[in-house]
Residue, then its C-alpha position, 0 to 999 in steps of 0.5 A: m505502478e505509479l498513480h498520479s491522480i486521487e482517480e488513479v488511485n480510486n481505479f486502482i483499489k476497485n479494480n484490484e481485488l488485493a490493492f497495496l497503496y505504498v504512499t511516499m513523500p520526495s524528502c522522505s528517507v525512510c519511505q526511500g529505504l524500506r521501498p526495496q524491502i515492501e517490494s521484495m516482500l511483495e514478491q510473495y504475493p502475487h495476487i497482490k498489486m502495489g500502486l505507488i503515491d507521491a503525497s506531494i503530488v496527488e495531494e488529495v491522498r492525504g486527505k481521503f486516507s488521513i495521512f499526516t506523515a510518510p511512508v503509509l502502507l495500505l492494503f485493500i481487500n475488494g475496496r475495503e483496508y485492512i491493514r494501514e502501516a505508517r512511518i516505523v514499518h516492522t516488516q517481518v510482522l506487516d508480513k504476517k498481517i499479510n500472509r493470514l488475510y492472503k491465505n484467506v482471500v486466495d483460498q476463497n478463489 
């Protein structure tokens, strides 16, 4: 789901227990190459909702989340940031972090 304003971003985080933000920039080749890998990885976690944000369009996202590079990947659980990865993302490490948190959240429900 593409998010086009800071209000949409805030509502996305608020309305999804597990909210994953993928912040990108149009000229970022790393962003374009990493996105399919992340989308594929998140298929294992059906309760995680992914929001895509172009930081050149939603410029407020940079200040709100202290974003200085792209891509930035953020996982929120009940509105609180639990995972932050930026620029060079090791997908296997990220997957392990998500898996551990995901099991705890899903098992509690």
